[in-house]
Residue frames as qw, qx, qy, qz and C-alpha x, y, z in Angstrom:
[[0.013, 0.892, 0.452, 0.012, -0.01, 0.00, 0.05],
 [0.403, 0.510, -0.015, 0.760, 1.34, 3.40, -0.87],
 [0.249, -0.147, -0.451, 0.844, 1.95, 6.14, 1.59],
 [0.276, -0.106, -0.104, -0.949, -0.93, 8.32, 0.31],
 [0.630, -0.297, -0.585, -0.415, -3.54, 5.60, 0.75],
 [0.561, -0.271, -0.656, 0.425, -2.38, 4.75, 4.30],
 [0.083, -0.094, -0.328, 0.936, -2.52, 8.44, 5.50],
 [0.449, -0.218, -0.311, -0.809, -6.06, 8.75, 4.04],
 [0.665, -0.331, -0.660, -0.109, -7.18, 5.71, 6.07],
 [0.457, -0.250, -0.545, 0.657, -5.58, 7.04, 9.24],
 [0.080, -0.072, 0.025, -0.994, -7.04, 10.41, 8.75],
 [0.556, -0.324, -0.442, -0.624, -10.58, 9.10, 8.33],
 [0.659, -0.361, -0.641, 0.157, -10.25, 6.93, 11.49],
 [0.297, -0.116, -0.378, 0.869, -8.96, 9.92, 13.47],
 [0.251, -0.174, -0.201, -0.931, -11.87, 11.92, 12.17],
 [0.653, -0.369, -0.572, -0.332, -14.40, 9.30, 13.23],
 [0.568, -0.267, -0.598, 0.498, -12.83, 9.06, 16.69],
 [0.121, -0.025, -0.201, 0.972, -12.94, 12.84, 17.14],
 [0.412, -0.252, -0.322, -0.814, -16.55, 13.09, 16.02],
 [0.676, -0.403, -0.610, -0.090, -17.64, 10.34, 18.44],
 [0.476, -0.203, -0.483, 0.706, -15.61, 11.84, 21.18],
 [0.085, -0.087, 0.023, -0.992, -17.24, 15.21, 20.62],
 [0.578, -0.354, -0.485, -0.552, -20.68, 13.61, 20.59],
 [0.633, -0.339, -0.647, 0.258, -19.94, 12.04, 23.95],
 [0.275, -0.126, -0.306, 0.903, -18.85, 15.31, 25.45],
 [0.235, -0.134, -0.183, -0.945, -21.62, 17.30, 23.93],
 [0.600, -0.361, -0.598, -0.390, -24.29, 14.87, 24.80],
 [0.539, -0.360, -0.578, 0.496, -23.16, 14.69, 28.52],
 [0.144, -0.122, -0.190, 0.963, -23.09, 18.45, 28.72],
 [0.337, -0.222, -0.407, -0.820, -26.34, 18.92, 27.03],
 [0.592, -0.424, -0.678, -0.096, -28.04, 16.48, 29.40],
 [0.420, -0.335, -0.477, 0.695, -26.50, 18.14, 32.46],
 [0.018, 0.002, -0.032, -0.999, -27.52, 21.67, 31.26],
 [0.452, -0.303, -0.577, -0.610, -31.00, 20.45, 30.36],
 [0.566, -0.416, -0.693, 0.161, -31.56, 18.79, 33.73],
 [0.289, -0.258, -0.353, 0.852, -30.39, 21.90, 35.65],
 [0.195, -0.042, -0.208, -0.958, -32.57, 24.30, 33.61],
 [0.513, -0.340, -0.665, -0.424, -35.60, 21.89, 33.84],
 [0.469, -0.384, -0.678, 0.416, -35.39, 21.65, 37.56],
 [0.128, -0.250, -0.226, 0.933, -35.50, 25.45, 37.87],
 [0.447, 0.422, 0.059, -0.786, -38.16, 26.28, 35.26],
 [0.603, 0.186, 0.770, 0.094, -40.04, 23.51, 33.48],
 [0.547, 0.787, 0.225, -0.178, -41.35, 25.77, 30.62],
 [0.133, 0.862, -0.449, -0.193, -37.90, 26.89, 29.76],
 [0.442, -0.356, 0.821, 0.064, -36.57, 23.46, 30.17],
 [0.678, 0.404, 0.612, -0.053, -39.06, 22.05, 27.73],
 [0.408, 0.893, -0.072, -0.173, -38.18, 24.83, 25.24],
 [0.120, -0.704, 0.682, 0.157, -34.43, 23.97, 25.68],
 [0.603, -0.063, 0.796, -0.003, -35.24, 20.28, 25.20],
 [0.670, 0.646, 0.353, -0.095, -37.03, 20.93, 21.94],
 [0.264, 0.903, -0.309, -0.137, -34.18, 23.01, 20.69],
 [0.303, -0.511, 0.799, 0.099, -31.61, 20.29, 21.61],
 [0.696, 0.227, 0.681, -0.028, -33.75, 17.67, 19.78],
 [0.574, 0.804, 0.119, -0.102, -33.86, 19.80, 16.71],
 [0.045, 0.847, -0.522, -0.086, -30.17, 20.46, 16.87],
 [0.566, -0.233, 0.790, 0.038, -29.48, 16.71, 17.31],
 [0.719, 0.487, 0.495, -0.011, -31.57, 15.89, 14.26],
 [0.405, 0.894, -0.175, -0.075, -29.79, 18.49, 12.21],
 [0.220, -0.675, 0.702, 0.057, -26.47, 17.01, 13.42],
 [0.694, 0.065, 0.717, 0.012, -27.70, 13.46, 12.38],
 [0.645, 0.726, 0.224, -0.080, -28.55, 14.77, 9.02],
 [0.204, 0.894, -0.394, -0.064, -25.16, 16.36, 8.54],
 [0.390, -0.480, 0.785, 0.032, -23.28, 13.25, 9.83],
 [0.780, 0.264, 0.563, -0.072, -25.28, 11.01, 7.59],
 [0.593, 0.793, -0.124, -0.069, -23.69, 12.75, 4.60],
 [0.008, 0.692, -0.721, 0.037, -20.24, 11.68, 5.90],
 [0.243, 0.133, -0.961, 0.005, -21.18, 8.20, 7.08],
 [0.654, -0.386, -0.335, -0.558, -24.45, 6.55, 7.96],
 [0.778, -0.239, -0.536, 0.224, -22.87, 4.27, 10.62],
 [0.305, 0.069, -0.360, 0.879, -21.31, 7.25, 12.25],
 [0.391, -0.340, -0.104, -0.849, -24.67, 9.00, 12.38],
 [0.784, -0.337, -0.428, -0.297, -26.23, 6.00, 13.97],
 [0.648, -0.087, -0.513, 0.557, -23.48, 5.71, 16.49],
 [0.038, 0.128, -0.256, 0.957, -23.95, 9.32, 17.56],
 [0.568, -0.352, -0.334, -0.665, -27.76, 8.78, 17.59],
 [0.775, -0.282, -0.559, 0.089, -27.27, 5.95, 20.02],
 [0.415, 0.011, -0.422, 0.806, -25.00, 8.11, 22.22],
 [0.206, -0.210, 0.047, -0.955, -27.53, 10.98, 22.31],
 [0.709, -0.304, -0.487, -0.410, -30.33, 8.49, 22.91],
 [0.669, -0.159, -0.584, 0.431, -28.37, 7.05, 25.91],
 [0.194, 0.013, -0.336, 0.922, -27.91, 10.50, 27.47],
 [0.397, -0.287, -0.247, -0.836, -31.52, 11.43, 26.83],
 [0.757, -0.323, -0.536, -0.190, -32.78, 8.36, 28.54],
 [0.558, -0.121, -0.518, 0.637, -30.31, 8.85, 31.45],
 [0.050, -0.140, 0.170, -0.974, -31.54, 12.42, 31.96],
 [0.592, -0.325, -0.363, -0.642, -35.19, 11.33, 31.86],
 [0.750, -0.267, -0.596, 0.103, -34.63, 8.52, 34.32],
 [0.386, -0.002, -0.452, 0.804, -32.71, 10.91, 36.69],
 [0.249, -0.204, 0.040, -0.946, -35.40, 13.51, 36.64],
 [0.703, -0.281, -0.501, -0.418, -38.03, 10.81, 37.12],
 [0.667, -0.184, -0.623, 0.366, -36.27, 9.40, 40.09],
 [0.150, 0.019, -0.326, 0.933, -36.04, 12.84, 41.59],
 [0.106, 0.634, 0.712, -0.281, -39.84, 13.30, 41.07],
 [0.015, 0.433, -0.156, -0.888, -39.27, 16.24, 38.79],
 [0.399, 0.129, -0.611, -0.671, -41.06, 14.52, 35.83],
 [0.133, -0.242, -0.958, 0.071, -44.30, 12.60, 36.34],
 [0.340, -0.623, -0.450, -0.543, -47.91, 13.04, 37.26],
 [0.048, 0.166, -0.562, 0.809, -48.55, 14.89, 40.49],
 [0.513, -0.432, -0.532, -0.517, -51.46, 13.76, 42.42]]
C-alpha cells in the first residue's frame, strides 16, 4: 500500500474518533444543562429540550452525509444521554404526574 492511501485511512479513523468523542462530550453536557434548567423552570426546560432535539436531528442529517454508521453511533450516544436524563429527573420526582 502506498503512503498516500495509508494516510487517508488513518485520517478518516482519527476523524471518526474525534466526531464520536465530541458527541460523547456534547451529549453529556447537554443532558446536564437540560436537567439543571428543567429543575428550575419547566417551561424553559421544555423549550431547551425541543431546541436540543432539533439540533441533534440537524447533526444526524449532517453526519449522515459523511457516514451513516457514524450518524447511527452518535444517535445511540444521544439517545443514551436522553434516557439517562429522563430517568434521573423521574427518580427525583421532577417529571411525572403529581397527584
